[in-house]
N, C-alpha and C positions, 0 to 999 in steps of 0.2 A: 504494500500500500504506500501511496505517496500522499502526504499532507502538504498542500501547496498554499502559496500566498499567505504565509504566516509571518508575524513579527515575533521572532524567536529569541527568548532569553535562555541561554544554554545552561546557566548556573555554572559555567566553566570559564568565566571571564570574557564572554562574547555576547553581543547583541546583533542579530541579523534582521534588518528592517524589512526586507522582503525575501523570505526564505522558504525552503522545503525540508521535509523530513521523510526519509525512505525507511520503512520498517519491513522486516521479513521474519516470519515465524516468531513474532513477539519481541524482536530485538531491533534496536536502531542500527541500520546498516550505513546510512550516510546522511549528512546534514550540510546544507550550503545555501548560498543565495540563488534566487530563482534564475538569474542570468546564466548560471552554470548548469541548469537542468536541461538535459536533452529531451525535447518534447516527444521524440519518438519512443522513449522508454515508457511514456504514459499510456501508450496504445494498448498494452497488454497488462496493465496494472489497475488496481482499484485506486481511485483518486478522491481525496477529500479536500474540498476547498475551504480553507480557514477564513477566507474573506477578511484578511488583515487583522484578525484577532491575535491577541498575545498568546503565544504557545510557550509552555513551561513545564517542568516536571510536576507530576502529581504529588500531593503532600502526604507526609507520614505523621500520624498521631501517636506519640510515644507512650501514652498511658491514658486509658479511658475506661469507663464503666457503661457498657451499652444498656444495662438494665435501668440506669437512672433516667432514660428517656420516658419511662412510664410514670415517673414521679412529677412530671411537669404539671403545675397547677394543683398538686395534691395538698390538701389541708387536713392535718391530723389533730385529733384532740390530745391533750396531755403533753404538748410540746412546749417546754420552757427551758431551753438549754442555757447553762452558765459556763460550760466548758466544751472542749472538743469531744470528750467522751460522752457527754450528755447528747450531743448531736448524733453520734453513732448509735447510742442506745435508744434514743427517743424517735429517731427517724430511720436511719439506714439499716439498722439491725432488725427493725420491725418490717421494713419493706422487703428485705431479701428473703425473710422467712415466708412471705406471702407469694413469692414467685413460684409458678409451676412451669411445666414444659411449654405450654402455649404462650404464656406471657414472656418467658425467656426468648422464644422464637420471635415474637412480634416486636419486642424491645430491640432485638438485634436487627430486624428487618428495617424498621422505620428509623432507628438510630443510625445505622450505617448508611441508609439512603440519604438522610439529612447531611451526614458528613460528606458523602459523595457530592451532593449539590454544592458543598463549600470547598470542593477540590481535593478532599482526602481520598487517596486510592489505596493506602495501607494503614491499618489501625492495629494497635496492640491493646488487647482487652484483658481486663481482670474481672472475673465473674464470681458471683456468690448466689446460691439459691439453696439454703440448707435443707429445705423440705422437698427438693426436687434435684438431687445431685446427679444420679446416674444418667448419662446421655445428654447432660445440659450443654456441654461443649460441642457435641454434634449438632444440637439445635442451632447454636450460633453459627457454626460453619455452614450449615444448610442455608441460613439467611444471608450471611455476609459474602460467602465465597460461591456456593453452588447457585444461588439465585441472582445476587447482585454482581458477582464476578470480581469482587475486590480481593486484595490480599489481607491476611490477618495472622496474628500470632496470639493464641488463646491460652488461658490457664484457668484453673479453679482455685478459689481462695480457701486454703486449708486453715482451720481455726478450731481451738478447743472451746470457743464460747457457747457452742450448742451441743457439747458433750462429745465423749470419745468416739461413739459410733459414727457420728457425722464427720468427725475429723478423719477417721479411717476411710469413710466413703469418699471424702475429698481426695485423699491420697490415691485411691483406686481410680477415680475419675481422671486425674492428671496423668497417671501412668498408662491407663487404657487409651486415652486420647493421644498421648505421645506415640504409642505403638501404632495407632491408626495412621497418624501423620507420616511416620517413617515408611510404613507399608504403601501409602498412597503415592509417594514420590512427587507430589504436587508442590511446586515451589511457590505457589500462592499461599501456602498454609504452613504455619509453624506452631510449636507447642513449647510451653514452659511449665515449671512447677509453680503454682500460685500459693502464696502465703499471705495471710492477712497482715499481721505485724508481730513483732517480737513479743509484745505484751499479751497476746492471745494464743501463743503457740508454746507449749511446754517442751522441755527436753525429752520427755517420754514420747511425745508425738513426733518430734524430729527423729528420734531413734527408730520409730516405726516407719517413717518415710524413708530413711536411709536404707533400712533393711529391705523394704519393698522395691526400692530402685534397682538393686542389684548392680549390674554393669552398665546400666543406661547412663549416658552423659547428657544431662539436661541443665539448662539455665534456670534461674529462679527469678520470680517477680514478686517483690514484697514491699509493703508500705514501711518506710524507714524513718522514724523520728518525725512523723508528720505533726504530732502534737507533743506536749511535754510528758504525756503518759508513758511513752516508750522509754526514754532514758531514766525516768524515775523508777519504773518497774524493773528494768534491767539492772540498775545499780542496787536496788533493794534485794532482788532475788539472786543475782549472779555476781554481784560485786564488780561489775564492769558496765560500761556504757553499751548502748544497743549494738553499734556496728562492731565493737570488739567481740561481743557475744556471737554475732553472725560470722565473723571471721574465724572464731574458735570452732564453730560448727561446720565450717567449710562451705558456707553459703556464698561468700563474695568471690566473684570471678568476672572475667570479661564478658560473660553472657548472662550476668545478673543485673536486673533493673532494681534499683532502690528508688521507689517513688517518693517524691517530696523532699526528704532530706533537709528539713528545716532546723530542727533542734539538734544540730551536730556540734561537737566540740572540734577544736582545731586539730587535735590528733586523729579524730574520726575522718575529717576531710583528707588528711594526709593518707590515711588508710585506704580510702576510696581510690586515690591516685595510685597507691602501691599495688592494689589488687586489680586495677584497670576496670573497675566496675562502672556501670551506667547509672546516672541519676536522671530521672524525669522530673521536670519542673512544671507545676500547674498553677500559675499566678492567680487566675480568677477564683479558682476553688479555694486557694489558701486565704485570699482576702475575704471571701464569703464565710469561711469557717473561723476567721479571726485567729489563725494558728501561728501567724508570724510570716516573716519574709526570708526566703532561702538566700544563702550567700552565693548566688550564682556566679558573681565575679570571682570570688575566692576559689570556687571550684574550678572554673575555667582556667584561672591562672595556674592552678596545680596540674592542669592537663587532663582533668576528669572529663569524660564524655557526658556532657549535660545536654539533654534534649528537651523538647517541649511537648507536653500533652495537655489534655483539658479536663481530665478526671470526670468526664461525662457532663461537664458544665457547658451546655449548649453544643453547637456543632461547628461553628466557624473558628478554625484555629488561628486565623489572623487576628481575632480578638485577643487571644492569649499572647500573640507576638507583640501587639501594641501594649498589652498590659505589662508584660515583663520589661519592655523598654522603658515605660514610664515608672513602674513600681520601683525598680532598682535605683533610679535617679531620686525618687521621692524618699526612699528608705535611707539612702546615704546622704541626702541633702547636697547632692553634687551632680550638676548637669552633665559632667564629663563621664560619669559612670555608665557602663554598658553602651559603648558607641555602636555605630552602624556595622562595623566589621565584626564586633563581638555578637551582635544580634544575628547577623548573617551566619556566623559560625554555629551559634546555638540552634537555629532553625533549619537553615538550608545546607548545612554540612553534617552536623551531628545526628539529626533525625535520620538521615539516609545511612549514616555509618551504623546506627543502631539496627536499622532494618537489615543491613548487610550481615551483621553479626548473627542475627536471629533467623533470617530466612536464606542467607547465602546468595543473594542476588544483588547485582549492581543497579542501584536506583539513584535518581536525583540529579542527573545531568542529561541534557539533550546532546548526546555525543555517541558516535559509533561504538557499539559493543555494550551499551547500556540497555536495560529493559525499556520497552516502549510503553511506560506508564506516564501518560501525558495528559495535560488539561489545556483547554482553550478558555481564555478569559476575555470578555467584552470590556475593554478598558480604553477609553479615549482620553489621553492625558492632556491637561491644559498647558504643560511645559514639556521640553524635550525629554526623551526617554533613551537611556543608553545603559551599557553594562555597569558603568560606574555609579549611577544614581538610582538603581533599582530599589534598594532598601528604603530610600526616601519615598519612593512611589508606593511601596507596600505599606509602610507605617503611616504615612500621612495622606494616602489616597485610597488604595485598594482595601485597607482595613475597614474603611467606612462603607464600602460597597464592593464586595468581591463577587463579581457576576460571572460565575463559571457556567459556560454553556454546554461544554462537551468534554468527555473524559474517555481515555483509553487505558486499559490494563492489559499488558502483554500484547499490545497492538490491536486489541479487540475493543470495539466501541461498547461502553457500558452506560453512557449517557450522551444524548444528542439533542441539541436545541433545547436544553434544560429539562428534557424528558428522560427519566431513568428507564433503561431498556430491560425487557424480560420480566418485569414485575408490574402487576396492576396496583399502583400505589394508592389509588383512591380506595380500593377495597382493603388494602393493607392498613391504611389509616383508620378506616371504619372498624376493622377487627381489633386494631390496637386500642382504640377508645373503649371498646367493650372489655377487652382484657384488663385495661387500666382500672376501669370502674369496679370490675369484679375483684381485682387485687386490692384496691382501696377498701372495699367492703370487708375483705378478709382481715386486713390490718385492724380496722376498727372493731 
């Protein structure tokens, strides 16, 4: 296929004002200006006219919770949180116990569809449904990958908070799904071992997990020091801070995501760099939960791979890009903190590096040899646009209106002219509303 007449931002230091992209078997074969395209090659190829829209790599969401999409507008009784743990106990741990197979599936379908409309073609999800654990990750794969055609890396949240039997069921769900992914050979799908947080997972449960894993080599996805509860609990029970406990357990590695990482000591930040572990940052969610501000700059300066997720807080990742850019300046009372180059590194380099580690595919550049995960954006800038000022256009322009019209995953159209393909979204939304209401009734 040839995508023609595109304004191409390669994310590799180049902007092509009138260009084409040639894809073959899901991989980018060639990129260049239209004047270099031999029109005769188009006679035997599928041609997609971009009509001068901006073409760029599809986005990666480094940490999300698809089930949160069924919480939109939910009003629960008995909610009066004074701490982060109150928020978990009064809202999210009530919600996840109300999920069943159908609500899990529809949260995945509408949640991933909304992210796709906002340019996300790869998402890393962290799931919990304590009363419907077996097969829950297959339900999410069915929605996100099999029907919408996106890429994803999934895990189930192991926790002791709902008893030992559910913790053991969570272990089995992670390992069964990992085996399924390995056998499938589908590079659109990855699997990790999900863990809620250090303060809800005992040494005994870790022991059961390690025994069940056997020789499997799997990365971990855990909430790390999102609130003060984590380091307080670890220090009281294990006489060490959270990440040192995880290091002692063998959890920290280059394929481990520590989500949030807000209440970290300086030695813990050094430890993350030493272990080459990943940190996902979710600024809007952190502000909403009033848990503090992550030391993004300090982590980046140490060489930690910090990526950007949204924790299930809405669907437009550019909102979080703008939020981290502003929040770091506000928190440090310094307008020089987190400059454009650092923001680019965080979002347009590290997120793709995270996907590479977890899925083993090259994403994030419009360049020969990279996967053809691409989006078209309807953006008519009021000022010149070039490779050097793209971040300014993202943060001060496209963040306000990121109008994604078309998306490709592995060179296959998954959205065209703002219409998600292969799924009846009108029916999906109607079913999702029914599932949400039934779930809310179960919570009450």
